[in-house]
BAMITI-807919 format. One line per field, with one value per residue (C-alpha): residue number from 1; residue in three letters; chain; x negated, y, z. Coordinates in steps of 0.25 Angstrom, whole numbers, plus 5000, padded with zeros to 4 digits. Layout:
<nodes>
num	NUM/...;
residu	ala/...;
chaine	A/...;
u	X/...;
v	Y/...;
w	Z/...;
</nodes>
This chain:
<nodes>
num	1/2/3/4/5/6/7/8/9/10/11/12/13/14/15/16/17/18/19/20/21/22/23/24/25/26/27/28/29/30/31/32/33/34/35/36/37/38/39/40/41/42/43/44/45/46/47/48/49/50/51/52/53/54/55/56/57/58/59/60/61/62/63/64/65/66/67/68/69/70/71/72/73/74/75/76/77/78/79/80/81/82/83/84/85/86/87/88/89/90/91/92/93/94/95/96/97/98/99/100/101/102/103/104/105/106/107/108/109/110/111/112/113/114/115/116/117/118/119/120/121/122/123/124/125/126/127/128/129/130/131/132/133/134/135/136/137/138/139/140/141/142/143/144/145/146/147/148/149/150/151/152/153/154/155/156/157/158/159/160/161/162/163/164/165/166/167/168/169/170/171/172/173/174/175/176/177/178/179/180/181/182/183/184/185/186/187/188/189/190/191/192/193/194/195/196/197/198/199/200/201/202/203/204/205/206/207/208/209/210/211/212/213/214/215/216/217/218/219/220/221/222/223/224/225/226/227/228/229/230/231/232/233/234/235/236/237/238/239/240/241/242/243/244/245/246/247/248/249/250/251/252/253/254/255/256/257/258/259/260/261/262/263/264/265/266/267/268/269/270/271/272/273/274/275/276/277/278/279/280/281/282/283/284/285/286/287/288/289/290/291/292/293/294/295/296/297/298/299/300/301/302/303/304/305/306/307/308/309/310/311/312/313/314/315/316/317/318/319/320/321/322/323/324/325;
residu	met/lys/ser/ser/ile/leu/ile/ala/ala/val/thr/ala/tyr/leu/ala/val/thr/asn/thr/ala/ser/ala/leu/asp/ala/thr/leu/pro/asp/tyr/gln/ala/ile/gly/ser/leu/ser/gly/glu/ile/lys/ser/val/gly/ser/asp/thr/leu/asn/asn/glu/met/thr/ala/trp/ala/glu/ala/phe/lys/ala/lys/tyr/pro/asp/ile/lys/phe/glu/ile/glu/gly/lys/gly/ser/ala/thr/ala/pro/ala/ala/leu/leu/ala/gly/glu/ser/gln/phe/ala/pro/met/ser/arg/pro/met/thr/ala/asp/glu/ile/glu/ala/phe/glu/lys/lys/tyr/gly/tyr/glu/pro/ala/his/phe/arg/val/ala/ile/asp/ala/leu/ala/val/tyr/val/asn/lys/asp/asn/pro/ile/lys/cys/leu/ser/gln/val/gln/ile/asp/arg/met/phe/ser/ser/thr/arg/lys/gly/ser/gly/gly/arg/asp/ile/ala/ser/trp/gly/asp/val/gly/leu/thr/gly/asp/trp/ala/ser/leu/pro/ile/asn/phe/tyr/gly/arg/asn/ala/leu/ser/gly/thr/tyr/glu/phe/phe/arg/thr/his/val/leu/tyr/gly/gly/asp/tyr/lys/pro/asn/val/lys/gln/gln/ile/gly/ser/ala/ala/val/val/glu/gly/val/ala/gly/asp/lys/ser/ala/ile/gly/tyr/ser/gly/leu/gly/tyr/lys/thr/asp/gly/val/arg/ala/val/pro/val/ser/val/tyr/asp/gly/gly/glu/cys/tyr/glu/thr/ser/ala/glu/met/val/arg/ala/gly/lys/tyr/pro/ile/ala/arg/tyr/leu/glu/ile/tyr/val/asn/arg/lys/pro/ala/glu/ala/leu/asp/pro/leu/arg/gly/glu/phe/ile/lys/phe/ile/leu/ser/lys/asp/gly/gln/ala/leu/thr/glu/lys/gly/gly/tyr/tyr/ser/ile/asn/asn/glu/glu/arg/gln/val/asp/leu/gly/arg/leu/gly/leu/ser/ala/gly/gly/gln;
chaine	A/A/A/A/A/A/A/A/A/A/A/A/A/A/A/A/A/A/A/A/A/A/A/A/A/A/A/A/A/A/A/A/A/A/A/A/A/A/A/A/A/A/A/A/A/A/A/A/A/A/A/A/A/A/A/A/A/A/A/A/A/A/A/A/A/A/A/A/A/A/A/A/A/A/A/A/A/A/A/A/A/A/A/A/A/A/A/A/A/A/A/A/A/A/A/A/A/A/A/A/A/A/A/A/A/A/A/A/A/A/A/A/A/A/A/A/A/A/A/A/A/A/A/A/A/A/A/A/A/A/A/A/A/A/A/A/A/A/A/A/A/A/A/A/A/A/A/A/A/A/A/A/A/A/A/A/A/A/A/A/A/A/A/A/A/A/A/A/A/A/A/A/A/A/A/A/A/A/A/A/A/A/A/A/A/A/A/A/A/A/A/A/A/A/A/A/A/A/A/A/A/A/A/A/A/A/A/A/A/A/A/A/A/A/A/A/A/A/A/A/A/A/A/A/A/A/A/A/A/A/A/A/A/A/A/A/A/A/A/A/A/A/A/A/A/A/A/A/A/A/A/A/A/A/A/A/A/A/A/A/A/A/A/A/A/A/A/A/A/A/A/A/A/A/A/A/A/A/A/A/A/A/A/A/A/A/A/A/A/A/A/A/A/A/A/A/A/A/A/A/A/A/A/A/A/A/A/A/A/A/A/A/A/A/A/A/A/A/A/A/A/A/A/A/A;
u	4959/4971/4963/4954/4966/4972/4959/4960/4974/4970/4956/4965/4975/4966/4956/4962/4961/4947/4948/4947/4957/4964/4976/4977/4977/4987/4997/5007/5015/5029/5039/5054/5067/5079/5084/5086/5095/5097/5091/5078/5075/5061/5059/5046/5031/5028/5014/5020/5030/5021/5021/5035/5039/5031/5035/5048/5047/5039/5050/5062/5055/5057/5070/5079/5091/5083/5085/5073/5074/5059/5058/5044/5045/5036/5034/5042/5055/5055/5058/5070/5077/5074/5081/5093/5094/5090/5079/5074/5061/5052/5037/5028/5013/5014/5019/5033/5032/5037/5049/5053/5052/5060/5071/5072/5072/5082/5092/5089/5085/5071/5060/5058/5049/5037/5028/5013/5014/4999/4987/4983/4971/4976/4967/4960/4960/4951/4951/4942/4931/4929/4917/4919/4914/4920/4930/4930/4944/4939/4935/4950/4956/4949/4954/4969/4971/4974/4973/4961/4964/4954/4944/4943/4932/4935/4946/4938/4945/4936/4927/4915/4919/4918/4905/4906/4897/4897/4908/4917/4913/4920/4934/4944/4952/4966/4973/4985/4993/5007/5020/5026/5036/5023/5017/5004/5006/5009/4997/4986/4991/4988/4977/4969/4972/4973/4988/4985/4992/4990/4984/4995/4987/4989/4998/5009/5012/5025/5018/5006/5005/5005/4993/4985/4988/4986/4973/4967/4972/4965/4949/4949/4960/4961/4974/4978/4987/4990/4978/4990/4991/4976/4973/4960/4961/4960/4947/4949/4940/4931/4935/4927/4933/4924/4914/4901/4909/4909/4918/4928/4936/4949/4944/4953/4939/4938/4952/4953/4939/4947/4937/4944/4952/4964/4972/4986/4997/5008/5020/5035/5047/5059/5071/5072/5079/5071/5072/5081/5079/5077/5086/5080/5078/5070/5063/5058/5053/5044/5039/5035/5029/5020/5017/5005/5015/5018/5006/4997/5005/5002/4988/4992/4997/4983/4986/4980/4988/4993/4987/4995/4993/5000/5010/5013/5014/5022/5032/5033/5037/5049/5053/5050/5043/5029/5028/5028/5031;
v	4968/4973/4979/4987/4992/4996/5004/5012/5017/5019/5027/5035/5039/5043/5050/5064/5062/5067/5066/5052/5052/5066/5069/5074/5090/5094/5084/5094/5095/5090/5100/5096/5102/5106/5095/5080/5068/5052/5040/5033/5017/5012/4999/4993/4993/4988/4994/5007/5007/5014/5026/5025/5027/5038/5047/5043/5049/5061/5063/5063/5073/5084/5078/5071/5068/5057/5043/5032/5017/5011/4997/4992/4976/4974/4981/4969/4974/4987/4985/4977/4988/4999/4991/4988/5003/4999/5009/5022/5020/5007/5007/4998/4995/4988/4992/4986/4973/4972/4964/4974/4986/4977/4973/4989/4992/4982/4988/5004/5006/5010/5008/5013/5024/5025/5034/5032/5035/5031/5023/5010/5004/4988/4985/4970/4970/4962/4963/4972/4963/4956/4960/4958/4970/4969/4960/4957/4957/4944/4940/4944/4936/4922/4928/4929/4921/4906/4908/4918/4921/4933/4929/4914/4908/4901/4904/4912/4908/4912/4926/4917/4915/4933/4932/4933/4926/4922/4920/4926/4915/4903/4913/4908/4921/4925/4931/4942/4946/4953/4945/4943/4956/4966/4972/4973/4957/4959/4969/4961/4949/4956/4964/4958/4943/4945/4939/4927/4921/4922/4910/4904/4908/4923/4928/4935/4947/4957/4970/4976/4978/4965/4962/4970/4966/4953/4956/4964/4953/4943/4943/4933/4939/4947/4954/4965/4977/4991/5002/5009/4998/4997/4995/4996/4980/4978/4983/4985/4977/4985/4978/4976/4971/4958/4953/4960/4974/4986/4985/4996/5000/5005/5020/5032/5035/5022/5020/5033/5030/5017/5008/5000/4990/4987/5002/5002/5013/5012/5017/5020/5016/5022/5021/5034/5034/5042/5057/5057/5063/5057/5060/5072/5062/5053/5063/5071/5059/5055/5069/5069/5054/5060/5075/5078/5075/5061/5056/5062/5050/5042/5044/5042/5029/5025/5025/5036/5046/5048/5062/5074/5071/5057/5063/5072/5060/5052/5063/5065/5052/5052/5065/5074/5087/5086/5101/5108/5095;
w	4941/4946/4958/4949/4943/4956/4959/4948/4949/4962/4959/4950/4959/4969/4962/4965/4979/4985/4999/5003/5016/5015/5007/4994/4998/4985/4992/4995/5009/5009/5008/5014/5009/5015/5021/5016/5023/5019/5021/5014/5015/5010/5009/5005/5009/5022/5019/5016/5028/5038/5027/5025/5039/5040/5028/5033/5046/5041/5031/5040/5049/5038/5036/5049/5041/5033/5038/5033/5033/5030/5028/5024/5023/5010/4997/4990/4998/4991/4977/4981/4991/4980/4971/4978/4982/4998/4998/4992/4995/4991/4997/4991/4992/4978/4963/4961/4953/4938/4943/4955/4945/4934/4945/4947/4932/4931/4942/4939/4925/4929/4937/4951/4954/4964/4970/4977/4992/4997/4994/5002/5002/5005/5016/5018/5033/5042/5058/5063/5068/5055/5050/5035/5027/5013/5005/4991/4984/4978/4994/4998/4987/4991/5005/5004/4990/4989/4974/4972/4958/4958/4964/4963/4972/4985/4996/5007/5020/5031/5034/5032/5017/5015/5023/5037/5046/5061/5068/5055/5045/5050/5052/5043/5038/5042/5031/5033/5023/5019/5016/5001/5002/5006/4993/4999/4999/4983/4982/4989/4981/4967/4969/4978/4977/4963/4962/4968/4981/4994/5003/5011/5025/5023/5034/5029/5037/5036/5036/5035/5049/5052/5043/5049/5064/5059/5055/5067/5077/5068/5069/5055/5048/5035/5030/5020/5022/5019/5024/5032/5042/5046/5061/5070/5071/5056/5046/5032/5025/5012/4999/4986/4973/4969/4981/4981/4975/4984/4996/4998/5012/5010/5014/5007/5000/4995/4991/4984/4976/4970/4979/4989/4979/4985/4985/4982/4980/4991/4983/4986/4975/4972/4964/4954/4942/4931/4928/4941/4953/4966/4977/4987/5000/4991/4984/4996/5002/4992/4992/5006/5004/4994/5001/5009/5021/5016/5012/5024/5031/5021/5026/5040/5038/5033/5016/5007/5001/4987/4980/4975/4961/4962/4971/4960/4950/4958/4961/4947/4944/4953/4947/4959/4961/4964/4967/4980/4987;
</nodes>
């Protein structure tokens, strides 16, 4: 099962981070160099848009002569912009597809490089007043999917179908999700809907915030979005893999233990020719993002930070020093 593979990967990745919500104490502070100038454009994930903006503002505070342009219309826009040379950074909430990598390699002769910047517990949100205690991935598939490839069985269309009683029993479920440009849309389809099709009545939203806003304003709604967009108007439902299985929350503890079943890495792709050094502008921005300073902003934004071991691995793959900064 694809979700099990993902859980195993996240579990291995997070095993060295012992404290549930704190930064890895061994992440180094960012050490600024003398001066930097130039322009950086980022095109891609809406899920990472707030993080990219926060990292850019903090980096610009250290280097005022740098200009940033951040565009976050969805992960599907990232590969094309990077391929065309229209951006230097391509944040994505899903991995590039084989076709996207092939197109890049056909033009440049090598694959795009990438590095991990955060961990997201992709949340299934209901209105804050909804009393549902747990949903299984099987139930979620039956809710959102018209094909129900992984779960089979009957369609789930009302809150009574998942065990709510009283006034809730007859309420039809209103579904909110992302649009097809979104990496979150594709990730949810692949890992939660088992590669099946969405129901036509899922209200596709252009951004993550719009999904959360829709669920917050609709008592009978359910939707999915990155954890960084959670508000007081919604509640992230604990999720189990199978009906009757143990339910796990989106907490740092459950994600770091590999128990919350819908976890993912958030990554940034760059155009880096193998064996050639990245220019100082891109290199220093990457070092900042992966430093304690950058990862503190990751946590502040509602996601979970990477650890120093993975930082060192990813910097090494990019040909960047993982030493003092």
